[in-house]
MIDOLO-588480 format. One record per residue (C-alpha): residue in three letters; x, y, z; residue number from 1. Coordinates in nm, 2 decimals. Example, Ala and Ser with C-alpha at 12.3 -4.5 7.8 and 13.67 -1.06 7.14 Angstrom:
2
+-----+--------+--------+--------+-----+
|   r |     xx |     yy |     zz |   k |
+-----+--------+--------+--------+-----+
| ALA |   1.23 |  -0.45 |   0.78 |   1 |
| SER |   1.37 |  -0.11 |   0.71 |   2 |
+-----+--------+--------+--------+-----+
This chain:
253
+-----+--------+--------+--------+-----+
|   r |     xx |     yy |     zz |   k |
+-----+--------+--------+--------+-----+
| MET | -15.26 |  -2.36 | -26.00 |   1 |
| ASN | -15.15 |  -2.64 | -26.24 |   2 |
| HIS | -15.33 |  -2.65 | -26.57 |   3 |
| SER | -15.41 |  -3.02 | -26.57 |   4 |
| LEU | -15.38 |  -3.34 | -26.38 |   5 |
| LEU | -15.14 |  -3.47 | -26.65 |   6 |
| GLU | -14.92 |  -3.17 | -26.59 |   7 |
| ILE | -14.89 |  -3.27 | -26.22 |   8 |
| GLU | -14.82 |  -3.63 | -26.32 |   9 |
| ASN | -14.55 |  -3.53 | -26.56 |  10 |
| ARG | -14.38 |  -3.31 | -26.31 |  11 |
| LEU | -14.38 |  -3.59 | -26.06 |  12 |
| GLU | -14.22 |  -3.83 | -26.32 |  13 |
| ASN | -13.94 |  -3.58 | -26.39 |  14 |
| GLN | -13.88 |  -3.54 | -26.03 |  15 |
| LEU | -13.87 |  -3.92 | -25.97 |  16 |
| ASN | -13.64 |  -3.96 | -26.26 |  17 |
| SER | -13.39 |  -3.72 | -26.09 |  18 |
| VAL | -13.42 |  -3.93 | -25.78 |  19 |
| LYS | -13.32 |  -4.24 | -25.99 |  20 |
| ASP | -13.03 |  -4.06 | -26.14 |  21 |
| LEU | -12.91 |  -3.96 | -25.80 |  22 |
| SER | -12.92 |  -4.32 | -25.68 |  23 |
| ASN | -12.70 |  -4.42 | -25.97 |  24 |
| PHE | -12.45 |  -4.14 | -25.92 |  25 |
| ASP | -12.15 |  -4.37 | -25.87 |  26 |
| ARG | -12.22 |  -4.55 | -26.20 |  27 |
| LYS | -12.25 |  -4.23 | -26.39 |  28 |
| ILE | -11.91 |  -4.11 | -26.25 |  29 |
| THR | -11.73 |  -4.44 | -26.33 |  30 |
| ASP | -11.88 |  -4.44 | -26.68 |  31 |
| ILE | -11.76 |  -4.08 | -26.75 |  32 |
| CYS | -11.41 |  -4.16 | -26.62 |  33 |
| THR | -11.39 |  -4.48 | -26.83 |  34 |
| ASN | -11.50 |  -4.30 | -27.14 |  35 |
| HIS | -11.25 |  -4.02 | -27.10 |  36 |
| LEU | -10.96 |  -4.26 | -27.02 |  37 |
| GLU | -11.04 |  -4.47 | -27.33 |  38 |
| GLN | -11.04 |  -4.16 | -27.55 |  39 |
| LEU | -10.71 |  -4.05 | -27.40 |  40 |
| ASN | -10.56 |  -4.39 | -27.44 |  41 |
| SER | -10.67 |  -4.40 | -27.81 |  42 |
| ARG | -10.50 |  -4.06 | -27.88 |  43 |
| LEU | -10.18 |  -4.17 | -27.71 |  44 |
| ARG | -10.17 |  -4.49 | -27.92 |  45 |
| GLY | -10.23 |  -4.30 | -28.24 |  46 |
| ALA | -10.03 |  -4.03 | -28.42 |  47 |
| PRO |  -9.84 |  -3.82 | -28.33 |  48 |
| PHE |  -9.75 |  -4.01 | -28.01 |  49 |
| ASN |  -9.77 |  -4.38 | -28.13 |  50 |
| THR |  -9.72 |  -4.49 | -27.77 |  51 |
| THR |  -9.71 |  -4.86 | -27.69 |  52 |
| ASN |  -9.53 |  -4.85 | -27.35 |  53 |
| GLN |  -9.79 |  -4.93 | -27.08 |  54 |
| ILE |  -9.61 |  -4.70 | -26.84 |  55 |
| TYR |  -9.74 |  -4.40 | -27.05 |  56 |
| LEU | -10.08 |  -4.54 | -27.12 |  57 |
| CYS | -10.39 |  -4.56 | -26.89 |  58 |
| GLU | -10.53 |  -4.90 | -26.98 |  59 |
| ASN | -10.47 |  -5.04 | -26.64 |  60 |
| THR | -10.64 |  -4.75 | -26.47 |  61 |
| SER | -10.93 |  -4.79 | -26.72 |  62 |
| LYS | -10.96 |  -5.16 | -26.63 |  63 |
| VAL | -10.96 |  -5.08 | -26.26 |  64 |
| ILE | -11.25 |  -4.83 | -26.30 |  65 |
| LYS | -11.44 |  -5.08 | -26.53 |  66 |
| ASN | -11.41 |  -5.35 | -26.26 |  67 |
| ILE | -11.55 |  -5.11 | -26.00 |  68 |
| ARG | -11.84 |  -5.04 | -26.23 |  69 |
| GLU | -11.91 |  -5.40 | -26.32 |  70 |
| ASN | -11.88 |  -5.52 | -25.96 |  71 |
| ASP | -12.06 |  -5.22 | -25.81 |  72 |
| SER | -11.77 |  -5.20 | -25.56 |  73 |
| LEU | -11.88 |  -4.86 | -25.44 |  74 |
| ARG | -12.24 |  -4.93 | -25.39 |  75 |
| HIS | -12.21 |  -5.00 | -25.01 |  76 |
| HIS | -12.07 |  -4.65 | -24.96 |  77 |
| TYR | -12.39 |  -4.51 | -25.09 |  78 |
| ASN | -12.63 |  -4.66 | -24.84 |  79 |
| LYS | -12.70 |  -4.34 | -24.67 |  80 |
| MET | -12.75 |  -4.15 | -25.00 |  81 |
| HIS | -12.99 |  -4.42 | -25.12 |  82 |
| ASN | -13.19 |  -4.39 | -24.81 |  83 |
| GLN | -13.21 |  -4.02 | -24.86 |  84 |
| CYS | -13.34 |  -4.09 | -25.21 |  85 |
| ILE | -13.64 |  -4.25 | -25.04 |  86 |
| VAL | -13.69 |  -3.94 | -24.83 |  87 |
| LEU | -13.68 |  -3.72 | -25.15 |  88 |
| ALA | -13.91 |  -3.95 | -25.35 |  89 |
| VAL | -14.17 |  -3.95 | -25.08 |  90 |
| SER | -14.15 |  -3.57 | -25.05 |  91 |
| PHE | -14.21 |  -3.54 | -25.43 |  92 |
| PHE | -14.50 |  -3.79 | -25.41 |  93 |
| THR | -14.66 |  -3.62 | -25.12 |  94 |
| SER | -14.65 |  -3.28 | -25.30 |  95 |
| ALA | -14.80 |  -3.43 | -25.61 |  96 |
| ILE | -15.09 |  -3.59 | -25.42 |  97 |
| SER | -15.16 |  -3.27 | -25.25 |  98 |
| ASP | -15.16 |  -3.08 | -25.58 |  99 |
| ILE | -15.39 |  -3.34 | -25.73 | 100 |
| PHE | -15.64 |  -3.32 | -25.44 | 101 |
| ARG | -15.63 |  -2.93 | -25.45 | 102 |
| TYR | -15.68 |  -2.92 | -25.83 | 103 |
| SER | -15.95 |  -3.18 | -25.83 | 104 |
| VAL | -16.15 |  -3.02 | -25.56 | 105 |
| GLN | -16.11 |  -2.67 | -25.72 | 106 |
| LYS | -16.20 |  -2.78 | -26.07 | 107 |
| SER | -16.49 |  -3.00 | -25.97 | 108 |
| SER | -16.64 |  -2.73 | -25.76 | 109 |
| GLU | -16.62 |  -2.49 | -26.05 | 110 |
| ILE | -16.80 |  -2.72 | -26.30 | 111 |
| GLY | -17.05 |  -2.87 | -26.04 | 112 |
| THR | -16.92 |  -3.22 | -26.01 | 113 |
| LEU | -16.78 |  -3.20 | -25.66 | 114 |
| PRO | -16.95 |  -3.47 | -25.45 | 115 |
| ALA | -17.17 |  -3.37 | -25.16 | 116 |
| SER | -16.95 |  -3.47 | -24.87 | 117 |
| ASN | -17.10 |  -3.50 | -24.52 | 118 |
| GLU | -16.78 |  -3.36 | -24.36 | 119 |
| ASP | -16.83 |  -3.05 | -24.14 | 120 |
| ILE | -16.62 |  -2.74 | -24.19 | 121 |
| LYS | -16.66 |  -2.44 | -23.96 | 122 |
| LEU | -16.58 |  -2.08 | -24.08 | 123 |
| SER | -16.60 |  -1.77 | -23.88 | 124 |
| ILE | -16.75 |  -1.45 | -24.03 | 125 |
| LYS | -16.40 |  -1.30 | -24.03 | 126 |
| GLU | -16.27 |  -1.60 | -24.23 | 127 |
| LEU | -16.55 |  -1.57 | -24.48 | 128 |
| ARG | -16.49 |  -1.20 | -24.52 | 129 |
| ASP | -16.12 |  -1.26 | -24.57 | 130 |
| LEU | -16.22 |  -1.49 | -24.86 | 131 |
| SER | -16.45 |  -1.22 | -25.00 | 132 |
| PHE | -16.73 |  -1.46 | -24.92 | 133 |
| ASN | -16.62 |  -1.66 | -25.23 | 134 |
| LEU | -16.60 |  -2.03 | -25.12 | 135 |
| THR | -16.58 |  -2.17 | -25.47 | 136 |
| ASN | -16.24 |  -2.02 | -25.54 | 137 |
| HIS | -16.10 |  -2.13 | -25.21 | 138 |
| ILE | -16.27 |  -2.45 | -25.12 | 139 |
| ALA | -15.97 |  -2.67 | -25.17 | 140 |
| ASP | -15.74 |  -2.46 | -24.94 | 141 |
| ILE | -16.02 |  -2.44 | -24.68 | 142 |
| ILE | -16.05 |  -2.81 | -24.66 | 143 |
| LEU | -15.68 |  -2.87 | -24.64 | 144 |
| LYS | -15.63 |  -2.60 | -24.37 | 145 |
| LYS | -15.94 |  -2.67 | -24.16 | 146 |
| LYS | -15.90 |  -3.05 | -24.16 | 147 |
| ASP | -15.52 |  -3.04 | -24.13 | 148 |
| ILE | -15.46 |  -3.27 | -24.42 | 149 |
| SER | -15.10 |  -3.34 | -24.51 | 150 |
| PHE | -15.10 |  -3.66 | -24.72 | 151 |
| GLN | -14.80 |  -3.79 | -24.52 | 152 |
| ASP | -14.94 |  -4.14 | -24.49 | 153 |
| MET | -15.16 |  -4.36 | -24.71 | 154 |
| GLN | -15.44 |  -4.40 | -24.45 | 155 |
| SER | -15.50 |  -4.02 | -24.45 | 156 |
| THR | -15.47 |  -4.00 | -24.83 | 157 |
| VAL | -15.73 |  -4.28 | -24.89 | 158 |
| ARG | -15.97 |  -4.14 | -24.64 | 159 |
| THR | -15.94 |  -3.78 | -24.77 | 160 |
| PHE | -16.00 |  -3.87 | -25.14 | 161 |
| GLU | -16.29 |  -4.09 | -25.04 | 162 |
| ASN | -16.45 |  -3.84 | -24.81 | 163 |
| TYR | -16.43 |  -3.53 | -25.03 | 164 |
| LEU | -16.41 |  -3.67 | -25.39 | 165 |
| SER | -16.57 |  -4.01 | -25.36 | 166 |
| ILE | -16.26 |  -4.16 | -25.50 | 167 |
| LYS | -16.18 |  -4.51 | -25.37 | 168 |
| ILE | -15.81 |  -4.59 | -25.38 | 169 |
| PRO | -15.74 |  -4.96 | -25.41 | 170 |
| LYS | -15.50 |  -5.13 | -25.16 | 171 |
| ASN | -15.29 |  -5.30 | -25.42 | 172 |
| GLU | -14.91 |  -5.37 | -25.46 | 173 |
| PRO | -14.82 |  -5.02 | -25.57 | 174 |
| CYS | -15.01 |  -4.88 | -25.28 | 175 |
| ASN | -14.83 |  -5.11 | -25.04 | 176 |
| ASP | -14.49 |  -5.02 | -25.19 | 177 |
| ILE | -14.57 |  -4.65 | -25.12 | 178 |
| ILE | -14.68 |  -4.74 | -24.76 | 179 |
| LEU | -14.34 |  -4.91 | -24.72 | 180 |
| ALA | -14.16 |  -4.60 | -24.86 | 181 |
| GLN | -14.36 |  -4.36 | -24.63 | 182 |
| ALA | -14.28 |  -4.56 | -24.32 | 183 |
| SER | -13.92 |  -4.59 | -24.43 | 184 |
| ARG | -13.90 |  -4.21 | -24.47 | 185 |
| HIS | -14.02 |  -4.15 | -24.12 | 186 |
| SER | -13.77 |  -4.40 | -23.98 | 187 |
| ILE | -13.48 |  -4.26 | -24.19 | 188 |
| VAL | -13.55 |  -3.90 | -24.08 | 189 |
| HIS | -13.64 |  -3.96 | -23.72 | 190 |
| ASN | -13.49 |  -4.29 | -23.61 | 191 |
| HIS | -13.16 |  -4.34 | -23.80 | 192 |
| SER | -13.31 |  -4.59 | -24.04 | 193 |
| ILE | -13.39 |  -4.84 | -23.76 | 194 |
| ALA | -13.67 |  -5.09 | -23.82 | 195 |
| ASP | -13.82 |  -5.05 | -23.47 | 196 |
| GLU | -14.15 |  -5.19 | -23.35 | 197 |
| LYS | -14.34 |  -4.88 | -23.46 | 198 |
| PHE | -14.20 |  -4.92 | -23.81 | 199 |
| MET | -14.28 |  -5.29 | -23.82 | 200 |
| ALA | -14.64 |  -5.21 | -23.71 | 201 |
| GLN | -14.67 |  -4.95 | -23.99 | 202 |
| ILE | -14.57 |  -5.20 | -24.26 | 203 |
| LYS | -14.74 |  -5.51 | -24.13 | 204 |
| SER | -15.04 |  -5.48 | -24.35 | 205 |
| ALA | -14.84 |  -5.36 | -24.65 | 206 |
| THR | -14.86 |  -5.69 | -24.84 | 207 |
| PRO | -14.82 |  -5.79 | -25.11 | 208 |
| ARG | -14.54 |  -5.56 | -25.20 | 209 |
| SER | -14.27 |  -5.59 | -25.46 | 210 |
| ILE | -13.95 |  -5.53 | -25.25 | 211 |
| LYS | -13.81 |  -5.58 | -24.89 | 212 |
| GLN | -14.02 |  -5.87 | -24.77 | 213 |
| ASN | -13.83 |  -5.91 | -24.45 | 214 |
| PHE | -13.69 |  -5.67 | -24.19 | 215 |
| LYS | -13.50 |  -5.75 | -23.87 | 216 |
| VAL | -13.65 |  -5.57 | -23.57 | 217 |
| ASN | -13.44 |  -5.30 | -23.43 | 218 |
| GLU | -13.18 |  -5.32 | -23.69 | 219 |
| PRO | -13.09 |  -5.06 | -23.96 | 220 |
| PHE | -13.22 |  -5.10 | -24.32 | 221 |
| HIS | -13.07 |  -4.97 | -24.64 | 222 |
| TYR | -13.22 |  -4.93 | -24.99 | 223 |
| THR | -13.05 |  -5.02 | -25.31 | 224 |
| ALA | -13.08 |  -4.84 | -25.64 | 225 |
| SER | -13.30 |  -5.10 | -25.79 | 226 |
| GLU | -13.54 |  -5.09 | -25.49 | 227 |
| ILE | -13.56 |  -4.72 | -25.53 | 228 |
| GLU | -13.66 |  -4.78 | -25.89 | 229 |
| PHE | -13.95 |  -5.01 | -25.77 | 230 |
| ILE | -14.06 |  -4.74 | -25.54 | 231 |
| THR | -14.07 |  -4.46 | -25.80 | 232 |
| TYR | -14.24 |  -4.69 | -26.04 | 233 |
| ALA | -14.51 |  -4.77 | -25.78 | 234 |
| MET | -14.56 |  -4.39 | -25.72 | 235 |
| LEU | -14.61 |  -4.32 | -26.09 | 236 |
| VAL | -14.86 |  -4.61 | -26.13 | 237 |
| PHE | -15.05 |  -4.49 | -25.83 | 238 |
| VAL | -15.08 |  -4.13 | -25.97 | 239 |
| GLN | -15.17 |  -4.26 | -26.31 | 240 |
| ASP | -15.45 |  -4.47 | -26.17 | 241 |
| LEU | -15.57 |  -4.19 | -25.94 | 242 |
| ARG | -15.57 |  -3.94 | -26.24 | 243 |
| THR | -15.78 |  -4.18 | -26.45 | 244 |
| GLN | -16.03 |  -4.23 | -26.17 | 245 |
| ILE | -16.07 |  -3.86 | -26.11 | 246 |
| GLN | -16.10 |  -3.78 | -26.48 | 247 |
| ASP | -16.38 |  -4.05 | -26.52 | 248 |
| ASN | -16.57 |  -3.98 | -26.20 | 249 |
| LEU | -16.55 |  -3.60 | -26.18 | 250 |
| ARG | -16.52 |  -3.52 | -26.56 | 251 |
| ILE | -16.21 |  -3.29 | -26.52 | 252 |
| GLN | -15.88 |  -3.29 | -26.70 | 253 |
+-----+--------+--------+--------+-----+
């Protein structure tokens, strides 16, 4: 188990930073190439070569790569990769939310601050025996397994945290951005990034949001690197606010 809620948050932040790095992969490549070409050009111009003939220098090549970088000429080739970045970001987020729930239930049950939920959970004698009749040490996993909770969508996440931890998640802009990302992930994975009627219904109430205000029905959509940054920022804000609520209400770290 993680040692603290902050540890889970920090892990998510590192993971989302890797997603942002991936979304800017083309820029990193062009920057590296430009830097190496400029260093090579400088050495060729200096002693012992003292080269001035453009035929033997790489200034033109360096300019071409700089233009690619400044104009983002390769960006459109990365549409599929950018969409996969959304899939990856949502996966990291879902994993973090699951860990936060599991940790919060477990810790609050240990210190006696776990709210008295009205949810029913049925266990057989065999299941109790397999747990050595120790529910406190396994309560989080029992809830997740018995209620088949996956945190794949925001509606389920909001309901789960309210039902079992009395944590009310506000439906604000970061929340709506994540709803958009989750719906997008499903479409990217299962429907070739097409904004079909099911997708449109999923994001209909996700307003206000910071990006992608308009979609065309039954047409493909693509994310940009800057839009990915908005999504990852929303995820971090969401987790930070959730951590603060849990710490204040359940008195755990």
